[in-house]
DRENDO-1510 file (C-alpha; in Angstrom, 1 decimal, always signed):
<recs>
REC; n; res; u; v; w
REC; 1; MET; +30.2; +48.0; +33.6 .
REC; 2; ASP; +27.5; +47.0; +35.9 .
REC; 3; ALA; +24.6; +45.1; +34.4 .
REC; 4; ARG; +22.7; +45.3; +37.9 .
REC; 5; ALA; +20.7; +48.3; +36.6 .
REC; 6; ALA; +17.8; +48.0; +34.3 .
REC; 7; GLN; +18.0; +46.6; +30.5 .
REC; 8; ALA; +15.3; +46.4; +27.9 .
REC; 9; ILE; +15.1; +42.6; +27.9 .
REC; 10; PRO; +12.3; +40.0; +27.1 .
REC; 11; PRO; +9.6; +39.1; +30.2 .
REC; 12; GLU; +10.7; +36.3; +32.2 .
REC; 13; PRO; +8.9; +33.5; +31.1 .
REC; 14; ASP; +7.7; +30.5; +33.1 .
REC; 15; TRP; +10.5; +28.0; +32.5 .
REC; 16; LEU; +8.6; +25.2; +33.5 .
REC; 17; SER; +5.9; +25.9; +31.1 .
REC; 18; GLN; +4.8; +23.4; +28.5 .
REC; 19; GLU; +5.0; +26.4; +26.1 .
REC; 20; PHE; +8.8; +27.2; +27.4 .
REC; 21; LEU; +9.5; +23.5; +27.2 .
REC; 22; ALA; +9.1; +23.4; +24.0 .
REC; 23; ASP; +10.8; +26.3; +22.3 .
REC; 24; PRO; +12.6; +28.2; +24.7 .
REC; 25; TYR; +15.0; +29.2; +22.1 .
REC; 26; PRO; +13.4; +32.6; +20.9 .
REC; 27; TYR; +13.8; +33.7; +24.9 .
REC; 28; TYR; +17.2; +32.7; +24.5 .
REC; 29; ARG; +17.7; +34.4; +21.5 .
REC; 30; ALA; +16.3; +37.6; +22.9 .
REC; 31; LEU; +18.3; +37.3; +25.6 .
REC; 32; ARG; +21.7; +37.4; +23.5 .
REC; 33; GLU; +20.6; +39.7; +21.2 .
REC; 34; SER; +19.5; +42.3; +24.2 .
REC; 35; SER; +21.3; +41.5; +27.0 .
REC; 36; PRO; +23.4; +38.4; +26.5 .
REC; 37; VAL; +25.5; +39.0; +30.3 .
REC; 38; HIS; +21.8; +39.5; +32.4 .
REC; 39; TYR; +21.3; +39.4; +36.1 .
REC; 40; ASP; +17.9; +37.8; +36.7 .
REC; 41; GLU; +17.0; +39.9; +39.9 .
REC; 42; ALA; +14.3; +37.0; +40.8 .
REC; 43; ARG; +17.0; +34.1; +41.2 .
REC; 44; GLY; +20.1; +36.4; +42.2 .
REC; 45; ARG; +22.2; +35.5; +39.4 .
REC; 46; TRP; +23.5; +35.9; +36.0 .
REC; 47; ILE; +22.5; +34.3; +32.8 .
REC; 48; VAL; +25.3; +34.4; +30.0 .
REC; 49; THR; +23.7; +33.2; +26.4 .
REC; 50; ARG; +26.6; +34.2; +24.0 .
REC; 51; TYR; +29.0; +31.2; +22.6 .
REC; 52; HIS; +32.4; +33.2; +23.0 .
REC; 53; ASP; +31.7; +34.2; +27.0 .
REC; 54; VAL; +29.9; +30.6; +27.4 .
REC; 55; LEU; +33.4; +29.1; +26.5 .
REC; 56; ARG; +35.2; +32.0; +28.6 .
REC; 57; VAL; +33.1; +30.6; +31.8 .
REC; 58; LEU; +33.9; +27.3; +31.5 .
REC; 59; ARG; +37.6; +26.9; +30.7 .
REC; 60; ASP; +38.5; +29.6; +33.3 .
REC; 61; ASP; +39.2; +27.7; +36.2 .
REC; 62; GLU; +41.0; +30.5; +37.8 .
REC; 63; ALA; +37.8; +32.8; +38.1 .
REC; 64; PHE; +34.8; +30.3; +37.7 .
REC; 65; SER; +34.0; +27.6; +40.2 .
REC; 66; ALA; +31.9; +24.1; +39.4 .
REC; 67; GLN; +31.5; +23.8; +43.5 .
REC; 68; GLN; +27.5; +25.0; +44.5 .
REC; 69; ASP; +27.2; +23.0; +46.8 .
REC; 70; MET; +28.9; +20.5; +49.4 .
REC; 71; SER; +27.8; +17.4; +47.1 .
REC; 72; ALA; +31.1; +14.8; +46.7 .
REC; 73; SER; +30.2; +14.5; +43.1 .
REC; 74; MET; +33.0; +15.3; +40.7 .
REC; 75; LEU; +29.8; +17.4; +39.0 .
REC; 76; VAL; +30.0; +20.2; +41.1 .
REC; 77; SER; +34.0; +19.8; +42.1 .
REC; 78; ASP; +37.0; +22.0; +41.5 .
REC; 79; PRO; +41.1; +20.5; +41.4 .
REC; 80; PRO; +42.5; +18.9; +43.3 .
REC; 81; ASP; +39.7; +16.3; +44.2 .
REC; 82; HIS; +38.2; +17.0; +40.6 .
REC; 83; THR; +41.0; +15.6; +38.7 .
REC; 84; ARG; +41.2; +12.6; +41.5 .
REC; 85; LEU; +37.9; +11.6; +41.2 .
REC; 86; ARG; +37.7; +12.0; +37.5 .
REC; 87; ALA; +40.9; +9.7; +37.0 .
REC; 88; LEU; +39.0; +6.6; +38.5 .
REC; 89; VAL; +36.3; +6.3; +36.1 .
REC; 90; SER; +38.0; +8.2; +33.2 .
REC; 91; LYS; +39.4; +4.7; +31.8 .
REC; 92; ALA; +36.2; +3.4; +31.5 .
REC; 93; PHE; +34.5; +5.9; +29.2 .
REC; 94; THR; +37.7; +6.5; +26.7 .
REC; 95; PRO; +36.6; +6.4; +22.9 .
REC; 96; ARG; +38.1; +3.1; +22.6 .
REC; 97; GLU; +36.9; +1.4; +26.0 .
REC; 98; VAL; +32.7; +2.8; +25.1 .
REC; 99; ARG; +34.0; +1.3; +21.2 .
REC; 100; ARG; +33.8; -1.9; +22.6 .
REC; 101; LEU; +30.2; -1.8; +23.6 .
REC; 102; GLU; +29.5; -1.2; +20.1 .
REC; 103; PRO; +28.1; -4.9; +19.5 .
REC; 104; ARG; +26.3; -4.6; +22.5 .
REC; 105; ILE; +24.6; -1.6; +22.2 .
REC; 106; ARG; +23.2; -2.6; +18.8 .
REC; 107; ALA; +22.0; -5.8; +20.0 .
REC; 108; ILE; +19.8; -4.0; +22.4 .
REC; 109; VAL; +18.7; -1.6; +19.8 .
REC; 110; ASP; +17.8; -4.4; +17.4 .
REC; 111; ASP; +15.9; -6.1; +20.2 .
REC; 112; LEU; +13.8; -3.0; +21.2 .
REC; 113; LEU; +12.9; -2.0; +17.6 .
REC; 114; ASP; +11.9; -5.7; +16.8 .
REC; 115; ALA; +9.6; -5.7; +20.0 .
REC; 116; ALA; +8.4; -1.8; +18.3 .
REC; 117; ALA; +7.4; -3.4; +15.0 .
REC; 118; ALA; +5.1; -5.8; +16.1 .
REC; 119; GLY; +2.7; -2.5; +16.6 .
REC; 120; ASP; +1.8; +0.1; +14.5 .
REC; 121; GLY; +3.8; +2.9; +16.7 .
REC; 122; MET; +5.0; +3.5; +19.7 .
REC; 123; ASP; +6.0; +5.8; +22.6 .
REC; 124; VAL; +9.7; +6.5; +21.7 .
REC; 125; ILE; +10.4; +7.7; +25.1 .
REC; 126; ALA; +9.2; +4.7; +27.4 .
REC; 127; GLN; +9.6; +1.6; +24.5 .
REC; 128; PHE; +13.6; +2.9; +22.9 .
REC; 129; ALA; +15.0; +5.9; +24.0 .
REC; 130; TYR; +14.9; +5.2; +27.7 .
REC; 131; PRO; +15.6; +1.3; +27.7 .
REC; 132; LEU; +18.6; +1.4; +25.6 .
REC; 133; PRO; +20.8; +3.8; +27.7 .
REC; 134; ILE; +19.9; +2.5; +31.0 .
REC; 135; THR; +20.4; -1.4; +29.7 .
REC; 136; VAL; +23.8; -0.3; +29.0 .
REC; 137; ILE; +24.9; +2.1; +31.7 .
REC; 138; ALA; +23.7; -0.7; +34.3 .
REC; 139; GLU; +25.6; -3.3; +32.4 .
REC; 140; LEU; +28.7; -0.9; +32.1 .
REC; 141; LEU; +28.6; -0.8; +36.4 .
REC; 142; GLY; +27.2; -3.7; +37.1 .
REC; 143; VAL; +23.6; -3.1; +38.7 .
REC; 144; ASP; +20.4; -5.2; +37.4 .
REC; 145; PRO; +18.9; -4.0; +34.3 .
REC; 146; GLU; +15.8; -5.5; +35.8 .
REC; 147; GLU; +15.5; -3.0; +37.8 .
REC; 148; ARG; +15.3; -0.2; +35.1 .
REC; 149; ASP; +11.6; +1.2; +36.2 .
REC; 150; PHE; +12.9; +1.8; +39.4 .
REC; 151; PHE; +15.9; +3.8; +38.3 .
REC; 152; ARG; +13.8; +5.7; +36.0 .
REC; 153; ASP; +11.4; +6.8; +38.6 .
REC; 154; ALA; +14.3; +7.3; +41.6 .
REC; 155; SER; +16.5; +9.1; +38.5 .
REC; 156; GLN; +13.7; +11.5; +37.2 .
REC; 157; LYS; +12.3; +12.5; +40.9 .
REC; 158; ILE; +16.1; +14.0; +40.8 .
REC; 159; ALA; +16.3; +15.1; +37.3 .
REC; 160; VAL; +12.9; +17.6; +37.7 .
REC; 161; ALA; +14.5; +19.1; +40.6 .
REC; 162; MET; +17.8; +20.1; +38.8 .
REC; 163; GLY; +16.9; +24.3; +38.0 .
REC; 164; PRO; +13.6; +26.1; +38.5 .
REC; 165; ILE; +11.8; +24.4; +41.0 .
REC; 166; ALA; +7.7; +25.9; +40.6 .
REC; 167; ASP; +6.7; +22.9; +43.5 .
REC; 168; ARG; +7.7; +22.3; +47.2 .
REC; 169; GLY; +6.7; +18.7; +47.0 .
REC; 170; VAL; +9.4; +18.3; +43.9 .
REC; 171; ALA; +12.5; +19.2; +46.1 .
REC; 172; GLN; +11.1; +16.9; +48.2 .
REC; 173; GLN; +10.7; +14.4; +46.0 .
REC; 174; ALA; +13.9; +14.9; +44.7 .
REC; 175; ASP; +15.7; +13.7; +48.0 .
REC; 176; VAL; +13.4; +10.8; +48.5 .
REC; 177; GLY; +14.9; +9.8; +45.1 .
REC; 178; ARG; +18.2; +10.2; +46.7 .
REC; 179; GLY; +17.3; +8.0; +49.3 .
REC; 180; GLN; +16.2; +5.3; +47.3 .
REC; 181; LEU; +18.9; +4.9; +45.1 .
REC; 182; SER; +21.7; +5.7; +48.0 .
REC; 183; ALA; +20.0; +2.5; +49.3 .
REC; 184; TYR; +20.1; +0.3; +46.5 .
REC; 185; PHE; +24.0; +1.1; +46.0 .
REC; 186; ASN; +24.8; +0.6; +49.5 .
REC; 187; GLU; +23.5; -2.6; +49.5 .
REC; 188; LEU; +25.3; -3.5; +46.1 .
REC; 189; ILE; +28.7; -2.3; +47.6 .
REC; 190; GLU; +28.0; -4.7; +50.4 .
REC; 191; ARG; +27.4; -7.6; +47.8 .
REC; 192; ARG; +30.5; -6.5; +45.8 .
REC; 193; ARG; +33.1; -6.3; +49.0 .
REC; 194; ALA; +31.4; -9.9; +49.3 .
REC; 195; ALA; +32.1; -11.1; +45.9 .
REC; 196; PRO; +33.6; -8.7; +43.4 .
REC; 197; ARG; +33.0; -8.8; +39.4 .
REC; 198; ASP; +34.7; -7.4; +36.4 .
REC; 199; ASP; +32.4; -4.0; +36.6 .
REC; 200; LEU; +32.7; -0.6; +37.6 .
REC; 201; VAL; +31.0; -0.6; +40.5 .
REC; 202; SER; +33.6; -3.2; +42.2 .
REC; 203; ALA; +36.6; -1.4; +40.7 .
REC; 204; LEU; +35.2; +1.7; +41.9 .
REC; 205; ILE; +34.9; -0.5; +45.6 .
REC; 206; ARG; +38.8; -1.5; +45.3 .
REC; 207; ALA; +39.6; +2.1; +44.8 .
REC; 208; GLU; +37.8; +2.7; +48.1 .
REC; 209; ASP; +39.5; +0.2; +49.4 .
REC; 210; GLN; +43.0; +2.2; +48.6 .
REC; 211; GLY; +42.2; +4.9; +51.7 .
REC; 212; THR; +43.4; +8.1; +49.9 .
REC; 213; SER; +41.3; +7.3; +46.5 .
REC; 214; LEU; +37.3; +7.6; +47.1 .
REC; 215; THR; +35.9; +7.6; +50.5 .
REC; 216; HIS; +32.5; +6.0; +50.8 .
REC; 217; ARG; +30.4; +9.3; +50.4 .
REC; 218; GLU; +32.6; +10.3; +47.1 .
REC; 219; LEU; +31.9; +6.5; +46.2 .
REC; 220; LEU; +27.9; +7.2; +46.4 .
REC; 221; ALA; +28.2; +9.8; +44.5 .
REC; 222; MET; +29.6; +8.6; +41.7 .
REC; 223; LEU; +27.5; +6.1; +41.3 .
REC; 224; LEU; +24.3; +8.2; +41.5 .
REC; 225; LEU; +26.2; +10.4; +38.9 .
REC; 226; LEU; +26.8; +7.4; +36.6 .
REC; 227; LEU; +23.3; +6.2; +36.5 .
REC; 228; ILE; +21.6; +9.4; +36.2 .
REC; 229; GLY; +24.4; +11.3; +33.6 .
REC; 230; GLY; +24.6; +7.8; +32.4 .
REC; 231; HIS; +21.1; +7.6; +30.7 .
REC; 232; GLU; +18.7; +10.9; +31.4 .
REC; 233; THR; +21.0; +12.9; +28.8 .
REC; 234; THR; +20.9; +9.9; +26.4 .
REC; 235; VAL; +17.3; +9.4; +26.9 .
REC; 236; ASN; +17.0; +13.7; +25.8 .
REC; 237; LEU; +19.5; +12.8; +23.3 .
REC; 238; ILE; +17.8; +10.6; +21.3 .
REC; 239; ALA; +14.7; +11.9; +21.7 .
REC; 240; ASN; +14.8; +15.6; +20.9 .
REC; 241; GLY; +17.0; +14.4; +17.8 .
REC; 242; LEU; +14.2; +12.7; +16.4 .
REC; 243; LEU; +11.5; +15.1; +16.8 .
REC; 244; ALA; +13.9; +17.5; +15.2 .
REC; 245; LEU; +13.9; +14.8; +12.7 .
REC; 246; LEU; +10.7; +14.1; +12.3 .
REC; 247; ARG; +10.1; +18.3; +12.0 .
REC; 248; HIS; +12.3; +18.0; +9.0 .
REC; 249; ARG; +11.4; +15.5; +6.9 .
REC; 250; ASP; +14.0; +15.9; +4.3 .
REC; 251; GLN; +16.5; +15.9; +7.1 .
REC; 252; TYR; +15.0; +12.8; +8.2 .
REC; 253; GLU; +14.9; +11.1; +5.0 .
REC; 254; LEU; +18.9; +12.4; +4.6 .
REC; 255; MET; +19.5; +10.3; +7.4 .
REC; 256; ALA; +17.4; +7.3; +6.6 .
REC; 257; THR; +18.6; +7.1; +3.1 .
REC; 258; THR; +22.5; +8.0; +3.8 .
REC; 259; PRO; +25.3; +5.3; +5.3 .
REC; 260; GLY; +28.1; +6.6; +7.3 .
REC; 261; ILE; +26.3; +10.3; +8.1 .
REC; 262; GLU; +25.6; +8.9; +12.0 .
REC; 263; HIS; +28.4; +11.0; +13.4 .
REC; 264; GLU; +27.9; +14.4; +11.5 .
REC; 265; ALA; +24.4; +14.0; +12.2 .
REC; 266; VAL; +24.5; +13.2; +15.9 .
REC; 267; GLU; +26.4; +16.3; +16.3 .
REC; 268; GLU; +24.4; +18.8; +14.8 .
REC; 269; LEU; +21.3; +17.1; +16.4 .
REC; 270; LEU; +23.6; +17.9; +19.8 .
REC; 271; ARG; +24.0; +21.4; +18.4 .
REC; 272; TYR; +20.3; +22.0; +17.6 .
REC; 273; ASP; +18.6; +20.9; +20.6 .
REC; 274; ALA; +21.1; +20.6; +24.0 .
REC; 275; PRO; +20.3; +17.4; +26.0 .
REC; 276; VAL; +21.9; +19.8; +28.8 .
REC; 277; GLN; +20.2; +23.3; +28.9 .
REC; 278; TYR; +22.5; +24.7; +31.2 .
REC; 279; THR; +25.1; +24.5; +33.5 .
REC; 280; GLY; +26.0; +26.5; +36.6 .
REC; 281; ARG; +29.8; +28.5; +38.2 .
REC; 282; VAL; +30.5; +30.7; +41.0 .
REC; 283; ALA; +33.5; +33.3; +40.8 .
REC; 284; LYS; +35.7; +33.1; +42.6 .
REC; 285; ALA; +37.1; +36.5; +42.4 .
REC; 286; ASP; +35.3; +39.7; +40.4 .
REC; 287; THR; +35.8; +39.7; +37.1 .
REC; 288; GLU; +34.3; +40.8; +33.9 .
REC; 289; ILE; +32.2; +38.7; +31.4 .
REC; 290; GLY; +31.8; +40.7; +27.7 .
REC; 291; SER; +32.9; +43.5; +29.7 .
REC; 292; VAL; +30.3; +43.3; +32.5 .
REC; 293; ARG; +31.4; +43.2; +36.4 .
REC; 294; ILE; +30.6; +39.7; +38.0 .
REC; 295; ARG; +31.3; +40.0; +41.3 .
REC; 296; LYS; +33.0; +37.5; +44.0 .
REC; 297; GLY; +30.3; +34.6; +45.1 .
REC; 298; ASP; +28.4; +35.3; +41.8 .
REC; 299; HIS; +26.0; +32.5; +40.4 .
REC; 300; VAL; +26.5; +32.3; +36.8 .
REC; 301; ARG; +24.1; +30.3; +34.8 .
REC; 302; VAL; +25.5; +29.3; +31.8 .
REC; 303; ILE; +23.2; +28.5; +28.5 .
REC; 304; LEU; +24.8; +26.3; +26.6 .
REC; 305; ALA; +21.6; +25.7; +24.5 .
REC; 306; ALA; +22.1; +29.2; +23.8 .
REC; 307; ALA; +25.5; +29.2; +23.2 .
REC; 308; ASN; +24.9; +26.5; +20.6 .
REC; 309; ARG; +22.2; +28.9; +18.4 .
REC; 310; ASP; +24.4; +31.8; +18.3 .
REC; 311; PRO; +25.0; +33.3; +14.7 .
REC; 312; ALA; +28.6; +34.6; +15.6 .
REC; 313; ALA; +29.8; +30.8; +16.3 .
REC; 314; PHE; +27.1; +29.1; +13.4 .
REC; 315; ASP; +26.1; +30.4; +10.0 .
REC; 316; ARG; +22.1; +29.7; +10.1 .
REC; 317; PRO; +22.1; +28.7; +13.6 .
REC; 318; ASP; +18.5; +28.2; +13.5 .
REC; 319; GLU; +18.5; +25.7; +10.6 .
REC; 320; LEU; +19.1; +22.0; +11.3 .
REC; 321; ASP; +21.3; +20.5; +8.7 .
REC; 322; LEU; +23.1; +17.4; +9.0 .
REC; 323; ARG; +25.8; +18.1; +7.2 .
REC; 324; ARG; +27.3; +21.3; +9.2 .
REC; 325; ASP; +30.6; +20.9; +9.4 .
REC; 326; PRO; +32.8; +22.2; +11.5 .
REC; 327; CYS; +30.1; +22.0; +14.1 .
REC; 328; PRO; +31.7; +23.1; +17.7 .
REC; 329; HIS; +28.5; +22.9; +19.7 .
REC; 330; VAL; +29.2; +22.8; +24.1 .
REC; 331; SER; +26.5; +20.6; +24.4 .
REC; 332; PHE; +28.8; +18.5; +27.0 .
REC; 333; GLY; +30.6; +21.2; +28.1 .
REC; 334; VAL; +34.2; +22.1; +27.7 .
REC; 335; GLY; +37.2; +22.4; +29.7 .
REC; 336; ILE; +38.3; +20.2; +32.8 .
REC; 337; HIS; +34.4; +19.6; +33.4 .
REC; 338; TYR; +33.5; +18.3; +29.7 .
REC; 339; CYS; +31.0; +15.4; +30.3 .
REC; 340; LEU; +32.8; +12.1; +30.7 .
REC; 341; GLY; +30.1; +10.1; +29.4 .
REC; 342; GLY; +30.2; +12.0; +26.1 .
REC; 343; PRO; +31.7; +9.0; +23.7 .
REC; 344; LEU; +29.3; +6.8; +24.7 .
REC; 345; ALA; +26.2; +9.2; +24.4 .
REC; 346; ARG; +27.4; +9.7; +20.9 .
REC; 347; LEU; +27.7; +6.3; +20.3 .
REC; 348; GLU; +24.1; +5.2; +21.4 .
REC; 349; GLY; +22.4; +8.3; +19.7 .
REC; 350; GLU; +24.5; +7.3; +16.4 .
REC; 351; ILE; +23.2; +3.8; +16.1 .
REC; 352; ALA; +19.6; +3.9; +18.2 .
REC; 353; ILE; +18.6; +7.6; +15.9 .
REC; 354; ALA; +20.3; +6.1; +12.6 .
REC; 355; ALA; +18.5; +2.5; +13.4 .
REC; 356; LEU; +15.0; +4.0; +14.1 .
REC; 357; VAL; +14.8; +6.3; +10.8 .
REC; 358; ARG; +15.8; +3.1; +8.9 .
REC; 359; ARG; +13.4; +0.8; +10.2 .
REC; 360; PHE; +10.4; +2.8; +10.2 .
REC; 361; PRO; +11.0; +5.2; +7.1 .
REC; 362; ALA; +7.7; +6.5; +6.8 .
REC; 363; MET; +7.2; +7.5; +10.8 .
REC; 364; ARG; +4.7; +10.0; +11.6 .
REC; 365; LEU; +5.0; +12.5; +14.9 .
REC; 366; ASP; +1.8; +12.5; +16.8 .
REC; 367; GLU; +1.9; +15.9; +17.8 .
REC; 368; GLU; -1.0; +16.0; +19.8 .
REC; 369; ARG; -0.2; +13.6; +22.6 .
REC; 370; LEU; +3.8; +15.2; +22.6 .
REC; 371; ARG; +4.7; +16.8; +26.2 .
REC; 372; TRP; +7.7; +17.5; +27.8 .
REC; 373; ARG; +8.6; +16.9; +31.0 .
REC; 374; PRO; +8.8; +19.8; +34.2 .
REC; 375; ALA; +12.5; +19.5; +33.6 .
REC; 376; ALA; +14.5; +23.0; +33.2 .
REC; 377; VAL; +18.2; +21.4; +32.7 .
REC; 378; LEU; +17.4; +18.1; +31.4 .
REC; 379; ARG; +14.9; +19.2; +29.1 .
REC; 380; GLY; +13.3; +16.5; +27.6 .
REC; 381; LEU; +10.0; +15.0; +26.3 .
REC; 382; GLU; +8.1; +13.0; +28.6 .
REC; 383; THR; +6.1; +11.4; +25.7 .
REC; 384; LEU; +7.0; +11.1; +22.0 .
REC; 385; ASN; +4.5; +9.1; +20.3 .
REC; 386; VAL; +5.0; +7.9; +16.7 .
REC; 387; THR; +3.3; +5.8; +14.0 .
REC; 388; PHE; +5.1; +3.7; +11.6 .
</recs>
């Protein structure tokens, strides 16, 4: 079956509009029900929305490639390069290593909440959800946390250019952001060569110096990925998760009053509103997804957020249930490209969200000032104002 023919599908939305970003799930549901393997004529790619189809695409490395450009990033590379690049940093993100960061994460959270408590409310993004993960990843890498405003500005220029772009200037700004971060890291690499430290940047430089492990281009790509990926998704996890709780008061109170619920709660928040909405693959050979023919070279957009709301995989998928068990979401992907920073994001989310709702049990959302940033892949809030 070739699904390029006309289909009974919902109208194409503006993926960057505030209306769509505020709630893309009705569109995902309509696609999943009417055209689960849908050919997007405008962009020349397939859109896959069913849970088991998404699993198949992400796990089938023989049929689908993550390589979509000439980037040296392991995010869009296939074995053997992906295997080699991932091995260089995987030890720093094992659950055991991440747990060693717990005291420091709790200290940062406490400091941020103490500062926020001096007022009668805050912008959760600017005062909490962003400073926490950028400080953690900056300290892990060995870069200056004091530069976090610079990191945020440069990384957001890149983040909003992932996925559909309505303004050509956005792509130009993304190039500016990459240039700014590359210049910063080039200078940092030279400093660490002269005076190594006990940090991840120094460790990766040592790998580069071995000659066969990491090229300079790969080193830069790795540092960009770790810095951006190490905080952008966690910002979305914390902020989107808090928004969901504020809109489901019974679940907010459950989180605030139930010790030990943090882990299962964060898994459900990850499922309910995924920090990364979709990812992409390219067909390496003619194949089929759900009886639909996919041709070699076709691009496939895999909607993780749609898979997480598939009733074939989850009971009552549009309900927020912090006690949901099991909760096999795909928010961090599956297969060999499973998110390397998943354990760190989980730990930060568990500590941050629980501490926030327990410190401020009467917190209320200011809906009028809620705004989403124009980013379809890393869909997240630009502002999240609350009162205590």
